[in-house]
Steps between C-alpha positions, in 0.01 A plus 500: 500500500865464586691823440854566383746674727629801310745673733666756269370849583590657165437402142730576205465801265302268277218515753386852411455414135315178577268669754423773243421237247263319737320821579467593132371161395257466792402872499548487880242231539389407852352176636304477823555202726243402764593313817337158569520290812538123485234297677516122534173311526538287817297219351722390217787750462354685202655846445303823458639850446281769654516871411659689791426846362856641489677576168798673341583629151817422307636671186662303224457324165232229488500226235231240451501202259188293444489139380174312433490147642230246426479234775274213582302698761556863398610737227698790642730782404818461705643848564869523592603834639835673551543822697830696472570761762791741558459437874480184705146459624568489874133429572548149358794436735354653814159327504392321813449124505188397316491815284499532122458794265283450186518747212237576238524596135167518316317178584817313594606455861851372569771436755869447444663161544859607431748783474755415236752634246635759742813668362660717765647757261156560345324578825177357360280246680289247310202324663300233316214264547169392351160653538232329711345200323117518479468155662688623809315834533281353779809505727540877475240668724441875476210512751596320826134466597446258210768255611328176620707317764214269600526226243770255391622525140668162436305176471783262599654400835727806527308657795563185701873534449510868584309425821766263631693775677208555740388132527523300824558125483584239757867471598634718214618858478348720229750645251643837605614602151269656240309293240435671165311409182723437198560806283386728785809477720610848614787662314843406638352280770763374742488131606368311673166484324278259309339529158187298414441427132181349358517508119225562249448125439580378854136497618271209413158378606473179691127508549312430175256785561463770768248452779267761650347533844161638600635854476625432144863517615745351252732218612770363269760243595822593325868413486798735474859428411694750711869585477645638824830688458696590815792749518745543783400193696714202599398137495351477848292813457361377167413161643330671797288703261401193301408319822290800600308474174435131555374563853286790378320274255433248775382750757279720282383286206513820289704304246641155458837380363492264203870428441822463690695822443880496532731794563725587205797732483496744206800676353446874490836656406661839464812470287637841607524373856573131440226393741169312510193595698340308784211396280285194558162386366246221511188424300190397686157397370207598718124460479250746647157646455493838328218600733732423790763728350246779488426447868870524583505825304220644710690411818806678364298812433394513865851431633719703259570865437605663178867414434742729320797340326809688378530584132727785399564645154 
């Protein structure tokens, strides 16, 4: 979570009254926050947070609001939490890369996504976020021994794309910049890097029915529509990466190209600076066997180590 820079050492006389009010309302309530370490599954970039054992306790006023939501695939109570403290929680600012603190209140577990509404004269700090959704509870691991790193999670071609950094093809140089799954790019990542997006409806079957071998292994010929987004790269570097992908498909037969992708420039602006980012993209359609993707995943398990990515509160 990005933090605000409050540099004034002293609050106004209003602070004492506000702090007293917070203490009276909360009855000096305390919340315990437990440290979790971020682990990235080398197969497909999935994120897990594993209990690291350390913790700290903060005193303040804790508010929770619950809203019931009925969705297509779940009915959940969405809990939004606000924690008001008379002191800045330095533990949130001093955490090491790949570290997060998760608090608990009753059955709800939560982390903060923002610090907002800071008024210097008040001397109060407000942290807010939403409690852990039940559908995402599998990604929070309290017992490290139960974390399974031996099997791929995704069923699409994503493991193939993540393996490109370690691939060897004839006459081409493998990309030296990181390749991330969409929505799992590290916080405040600095270019150059690549994001790979395969949407919910971008995977289709080409084969009318799966086939099985004598060991009852499942083989399904599929097609993915993949959007590749590149930041911080100039024209020649992007074309080199695309040529590397083409050569990879020819040399390995792990996947095949079904269209003619073209590089496009996208306009990512920041009006405060009056600039646009070095952002490019192309859309490529590939076919592959899902069983082949699983085999690539097993190779990555043998060749990779656990990777920690930065995420600070």
